[in-house]
Structures are given as C-alpha cells and as structure tokens.
C-alpha positions as a Markdown table, in Angstrom:
| # | Residue | x | y | z |
|---|---|---|---|---|
| 1 | Unk | 47.2 | 223.7 | -38.5 |
| 2 | Unk | 50.5 | 224.0 | -38.2 |
| 3 | Unk | 52.1 | 223.2 | -34.5 |
| 4 | Unk | 52.9 | 226.8 | -34.5 |
| 5 | Unk | 49.8 | 228.1 | -35.4 |
| 6 | Unk | 48.0 | 226.0 | -33.1 |
| 7 | Unk | 50.7 | 227.6 | -30.0 |
| 8 | Unk | 49.7 | 231.3 | -31.6 |
| 9 | Unk | 46.2 | 230.8 | -31.5 |
| 10 | Unk | 45.7 | 229.0 | -27.8 |
| 11 | Unk | 48.1 | 231.5 | -26.3 |
| 12 | Unk | 45.8 | 233.8 | -25.6 |
| 13 | Unk | 43.4 | 231.4 | -23.9 |
| 14 | Unk | 42.9 | 231.3 | -20.1 |
| 15 | Unk | 40.0 | 230.0 | -18.1 |
| 16 | Unk | 39.9 | 231.2 | -14.6 |
| 17 | Unk | 38.9 | 229.2 | -11.9 |
| 18 | Unk | 39.0 | 229.4 | -8.1 |
| 19 | Unk | 42.8 | 230.0 | -7.4 |
| 20 | Unk | 43.6 | 228.7 | -10.9 |
| 21 | Unk | 44.1 | 229.4 | -14.0 |
| 22 | Unk | 43.8 | 226.6 | -17.3 |
| 23 | Unk | 46.1 | 227.5 | -20.1 |
| 24 | Unk | 47.5 | 225.6 | -22.9 |
| 25 | Unk | 51.2 | 224.0 | -23.0 |
| 26 | Unk | 53.3 | 226.0 | -25.2 |
| 27 | Unk | 57.0 | 225.7 | -26.2 |
| 28 | Unk | 58.1 | 228.2 | -23.6 |
| 29 | Unk | 56.7 | 226.5 | -20.7 |
| 30 | Unk | 59.6 | 223.5 | -21.3 |
| 31 | Unk | 62.2 | 224.1 | -18.3 |
| 32 | Unk | 59.3 | 224.8 | -15.6 |
| 33 | Unk | 57.2 | 221.8 | -16.8 |
| 34 | Unk | 60.6 | 219.4 | -17.0 |
| 35 | Unk | 61.7 | 221.1 | -13.5 |
| 36 | Unk | 58.2 | 220.1 | -11.8 |
| 37 | Unk | 58.0 | 217.1 | -13.0 |
| 38 | Unk | 61.7 | 216.1 | -12.2 |
| 39 | Unk | 61.0 | 216.8 | -8.4 |
| 40 | Unk | 57.6 | 214.8 | -8.7 |
| 41 | Unk | 58.8 | 211.6 | -10.0 |
| 42 | Unk | 58.8 | 209.5 | -7.4 |
| 43 | Unk | 55.0 | 211.0 | -6.2 |
| 44 | Unk | 53.6 | 210.6 | -9.8 |
| 45 | Unk | 54.9 | 207.6 | -11.2 |
| 46 | Unk | 52.6 | 204.8 | -9.5 |
| 47 | Unk | 49.7 | 206.2 | -10.7 |
| 48 | Unk | 51.1 | 207.2 | -14.4 |
| 49 | Unk | 52.2 | 205.0 | -17.5 |
| 50 | Unk | 55.3 | 204.3 | -17.6 |
| 51 | Unk | 57.7 | 207.2 | -18.7 |
| 52 | Unk | 60.0 | 206.8 | -21.7 |
| 53 | Unk | 63.6 | 207.1 | -20.9 |
| 54 | Unk | 63.8 | 210.4 | -22.8 |
| 55 | Unk | 60.1 | 211.9 | -20.9 |
| 56 | Unk | 62.2 | 215.0 | -19.6 |
| 57 | Unk | 63.9 | 215.8 | -22.9 |
| 58 | Unk | 62.9 | 219.4 | -24.8 |
| 59 | Unk | 62.6 | 217.1 | -27.6 |
| 60 | Unk | 60.2 | 214.9 | -25.4 |
| 61 | Unk | 58.0 | 218.0 | -24.4 |
| 62 | Unk | 58.3 | 218.9 | -28.7 |
| 63 | Unk | 56.4 | 215.8 | -29.5 |
| 64 | Unk | 53.8 | 216.2 | -26.7 |
| 65 | Unk | 53.3 | 219.4 | -28.0 |
| 66 | Unk | 52.4 | 218.4 | -31.7 |
| 67 | Unk | 50.7 | 215.3 | -30.1 |
| 68 | Unk | 48.4 | 217.7 | -28.3 |
| 69 | Unk | 47.7 | 219.9 | -31.5 |
| 70 | Unk | 46.7 | 217.2 | -33.4 |
| 71 | Unk | 44.6 | 215.9 | -30.9 |
| 72 | Unk | 42.9 | 219.8 | -30.1 |
| 73 | Unk | 42.8 | 220.2 | -34.2 |
| 74 | Unk | 40.7 | 217.4 | -34.5 |
| 75 | Unk | 38.7 | 218.0 | -32.0 |
| 76 | Unk | 39.3 | 214.9 | -29.8 |
| 77 | Unk | 40.9 | 216.5 | -26.9 |
| 78 | Unk | 41.5 | 220.0 | -24.7 |
| 79 | Unk | 44.7 | 219.7 | -22.9 |
| 80 | Unk | 46.0 | 222.4 | -19.9 |
| 81 | Unk | 48.1 | 223.4 | -17.7 |
| 82 | Unk | 47.2 | 224.2 | -14.3 |
| 83 | Unk | 48.8 | 227.7 | -12.6 |
| 84 | Unk | 47.8 | 229.0 | -9.0 |
| 85 | Unk | 46.6 | 232.6 | -9.5 |
| 86 | Unk | 48.2 | 234.1 | -7.0 |
| 87 | Unk | 52.0 | 233.6 | -8.4 |
| 88 | Unk | 51.5 | 232.2 | -11.9 |
| 89 | Unk | 53.5 | 228.6 | -10.4 |
| 90 | Unk | 53.0 | 225.8 | -12.8 |
| 91 | Unk | 51.4 | 223.0 | -10.3 |
| 92 | Unk | 50.1 | 220.6 | -12.6 |
| 93 | Unk | 47.9 | 219.8 | -16.0 |
| 94 | Unk | 45.0 | 218.4 | -16.5 |
| 95 | Unk | 42.8 | 217.1 | -20.0 |
| 96 | Unk | 40.2 | 216.4 | -21.4 |
| 97 | Unk | 40.9 | 214.1 | -24.0 |
| 98 | Unk | 38.8 | 210.9 | -25.7 |
| 99 | Unk | 36.1 | 213.6 | -26.7 |
| 100 | Unk | 33.2 | 211.8 | -28.6 |
| 101 | Unk | 30.4 | 213.6 | -30.2 |
| 102 | Unk | 27.5 | 212.4 | -32.2 |
| 103 | Unk | 25.4 | 210.5 | -30.0 |
| 104 | Unk | 27.9 | 210.6 | -26.7 |
| 105 | Unk | 28.3 | 213.9 | -26.2 |
| 106 | Unk | 31.1 | 212.7 | -23.6 |
| 107 | Unk | 35.0 | 213.1 | -22.7 |
| 108 | Unk | 37.4 | 211.6 | -20.3 |
| 109 | Unk | 38.7 | 214.1 | -17.8 |
| 110 | Unk | 43.1 | 213.1 | -16.5 |
| 111 | Unk | 45.3 | 214.7 | -14.3 |
| 112 | Unk | 48.6 | 215.4 | -12.5 |
| 113 | Unk | 49.5 | 217.9 | -9.6 |
| 114 | Unk | 53.5 | 218.1 | -8.5 |
| 115 | Unk | 54.3 | 217.0 | -4.9 |
| 116 | Unk | 55.0 | 220.3 | -3.8 |
| 117 | Unk | 51.5 | 221.5 | -4.8 |
| 118 | Unk | 49.4 | 218.3 | -3.8 |
| 119 | Unk | 46.8 | 218.5 | -1.6 |
| 120 | Unk | 46.4 | 221.9 | -1.7 |
| 121 | Unk | 43.3 | 222.5 | -3.5 |
| 122 | Unk | 44.7 | 223.3 | -7.0 |
| 123 | Unk | 43.9 | 219.9 | -8.8 |
| 124 | Unk | 40.0 | 220.4 | -7.7 |
| 125 | Unk | 39.5 | 223.7 | -8.3 |
| 126 | Unk | 41.0 | 222.8 | -12.1 |
| 127 | Unk | 38.9 | 219.6 | -12.3 |
| 128 | Unk | 36.0 | 222.2 | -11.6 |
| 129 | Unk | 37.2 | 224.9 | -13.9 |
| 130 | Unk | 37.0 | 222.0 | -17.0 |
| 131 | Unk | 33.9 | 220.8 | -16.2 |
| 132 | Unk | 32.3 | 224.3 | -16.4 |
| 133 | Unk | 34.8 | 224.4 | -19.7 |
| 134 | Unk | 33.2 | 221.3 | -21.1 |
| 135 | Unk | 29.9 | 221.9 | -20.5 |
| 136 | Unk | 29.1 | 225.3 | -21.4 |
| 137 | Unk | 32.0 | 226.2 | -23.8 |
| 138 | Unk | 32.1 | 222.8 | -25.2 |
| 139 | Unk | 28.7 | 221.6 | -24.8 |
| 140 | Unk | 29.6 | 218.1 | -23.7 |
| 141 | Unk | 27.0 | 216.0 | -21.5 |
| 142 | Unk | 29.2 | 213.7 | -19.8 |
| 143 | Unk | 32.6 | 213.8 | -18.5 |
| 144 | Unk | 34.0 | 210.8 | -17.1 |
| 145 | Unk | 37.5 | 210.1 | -15.3 |
| 146 | Unk | 38.9 | 207.1 | -13.7 |
| 147 | Unk | 41.3 | 206.3 | -10.6 |
| 148 | Unk | 43.3 | 203.3 | -9.1 |
| 149 | Unk | 41.0 | 201.8 | -6.8 |
| 150 | Unk | 43.7 | 202.5 | -3.5 |
| 151 | Unk | 44.2 | 206.2 | -4.2 |
| 152 | Unk | 42.0 | 207.5 | -2.4 |
| 153 | Unk | 43.3 | 211.2 | -2.8 |
| 154 | Unk | 41.9 | 210.8 | -6.1 |
| 155 | Unk | 38.8 | 209.5 | -4.7 |
| 156 | Unk | 38.1 | 211.7 | -2.7 |
| 157 | Unk | 38.6 | 214.9 | -5.5 |
| 158 | Unk | 36.2 | 213.4 | -7.8 |
| 159 | Unk | 33.8 | 212.8 | -5.3 |
| 160 | Unk | 33.8 | 216.8 | -4.3 |
| 161 | Unk | 33.8 | 217.6 | -7.8 |
| 162 | Unk | 30.7 | 215.9 | -7.9 |
| 163 | Unk | 31.3 | 213.3 | -9.8 |
| 164 | Unk | 29.6 | 209.6 | -8.8 |
| 165 | Unk | 31.2 | 206.2 | -9.0 |
| 166 | Unk | 29.9 | 204.2 | -11.2 |
| 167 | Unk | 31.9 | 201.2 | -11.8 |
| 168 | Unk | 34.9 | 198.9 | -11.3 |
| 169 | Unk | 36.7 | 198.4 | -14.5 |
| 170 | Unk | 39.1 | 195.5 | -14.8 |
| 171 | Unk | 42.7 | 195.5 | -16.3 |
| 172 | Unk | 41.3 | 199.5 | -17.5 |
| 173 | Unk | 44.7 | 201.0 | -18.3 |
| 174 | Unk | 48.4 | 200.0 | -18.1 |
| 175 | Unk | 49.9 | 201.7 | -15.3 |
| 176 | Unk | 53.5 | 201.8 | -14.3 |
| 177 | Unk | 54.1 | 198.7 | -16.4 |
| 178 | Unk | 51.5 | 196.7 | -15.4 |
| 179 | Unk | 47.7 | 196.7 | -16.3 |
| 180 | Unk | 45.5 | 198.0 | -13.2 |
| 181 | Unk | 41.9 | 197.8 | -12.6 |
| 182 | Unk | 40.1 | 201.0 | -11.6 |
| 183 | Unk | 37.1 | 202.7 | -10.0 |
| 184 | Unk | 35.3 | 204.6 | -12.8 |
| 185 | Unk | 33.3 | 207.7 | -12.4 |
| 186 | Unk | 31.2 | 209.9 | -14.1 |
| 187 | Unk | 29.6 | 213.7 | -14.2 |
| 188 | Unk | 26.6 | 214.6 | -16.0 |
| 189 | Unk | 25.9 | 218.5 | -17.2 |
| 190 | Unk | 23.7 | 220.5 | -14.9 |
| 191 | Unk | 22.6 | 221.7 | -18.3 |
| 192 | Unk | 20.1 | 221.2 | -20.4 |
| 193 | Unk | 20.1 | 221.5 | -24.5 |
| 194 | Unk | 21.2 | 224.6 | -26.3 |
| 195 | Unk | 23.3 | 225.9 | -23.1 |
| 196 | Unk | 20.4 | 226.1 | -20.6 |
| 197 | Unk | 20.6 | 225.0 | -17.5 |
| 198 | Unk | 17.8 | 222.6 | -15.5 |
| 199 | Unk | 16.1 | 226.0 | -14.3 |
| 200 | Unk | 15.8 | 227.0 | -17.6 |
| 201 | Unk | 18.2 | 229.8 | -17.3 |
| 202 | Unk | 20.5 | 231.1 | -20.1 |
| 203 | Unk | 24.2 | 230.1 | -19.7 |
C-alpha cells in the first residue's frame, strides 16, 4: 500500500474517548503538529529520544508518515494523534507499537502531550481509549508501557489507566541521549477469547 493510499484509507478512522478523539496522522496535520511540538520542546525533551536537528521540518514529518505507513501495513503499530473533542485541538500523540502476534498477542503503548494541555486528563483518556481499541478491535491480550522512575505524572497516569507496575529494567531505552532505567507496567485484557469478556458478555 502506498503512503497516499494509507493516508486516504485511514482518514475516516476515528476512535472516540472521554473528551478526546484519536485518529491517524496525515500530511495536513503538519503545521499544527510542528507548532505544538516546538512550543513543548523543553517540556518533552527530558522524556524522549534526542530530537534530530531537522525534526520539525516538513521533510522529516513526511518521513515520519512514511514510517507510520510501513508499520501499519506490516501490522506492527497503530499511531494516532490526540484531539480534544470540544474544539478539535491537537493535544498530543499516542502509539500502539511493537505489536506481537502468535503466542504473545501484545503491544507497547507510548504517548506524548503538548505542554499547554498537560495535566488536563487528555492523555489518560487517550490511553484508556487506545486500550479499548487494542483489546476489542485488535483482539490483543496484553499491553505494556514504561516510564522513567522519576516521571511521577506518567506513573500515576498508567496506574489510573489500570496498568500494574511489574518491574524495573536497567538501561532500558536511550532517552535524551542517555541509556535510562525504566519502570515497567502491564495491562491484561478484561476480555476472554473471541471478544467475550470475563462475565460472558459479547463485545
């Protein structure tokens, strides 16, 4: 599937949550995404991989979209932008990545929030919404997430979203140029096999 085909095919996808709407990124989102990321750079950089020098350019955004398209076509990731329902403002992003099938049936959740929208509940709502999509639409069994040990807001968010703290990984991810330890979290689907929850109610 070509990139433009992927953008066109996915442009109608909307996942509604509590006060938020998730949809796949597309080329027309560039200016709003660039402006929000630029305003939030100092806020985000301590928690993210080092930004390339050209990270906020249109060319880099196109490469990002192409990578998203390849990952989605391969079935290994579902990237979304997070929009506030009231005014459709872009508030951040969330990705279900590293999807493994077979005996695993799991994926990893990562997210970011623009500084102007932090601590307003949008990311928590997005994580809950993505979990519903992963368990119901994709029939995954387990979700994983990780954060830096001193990132208390993210730890609280994951706990509120139902994740359980499961362990501690040394030098787990390279964040802001340094291999950093991370706290590991997991969430098991409340649904059983074939889209039936533990109470026997079909979903």
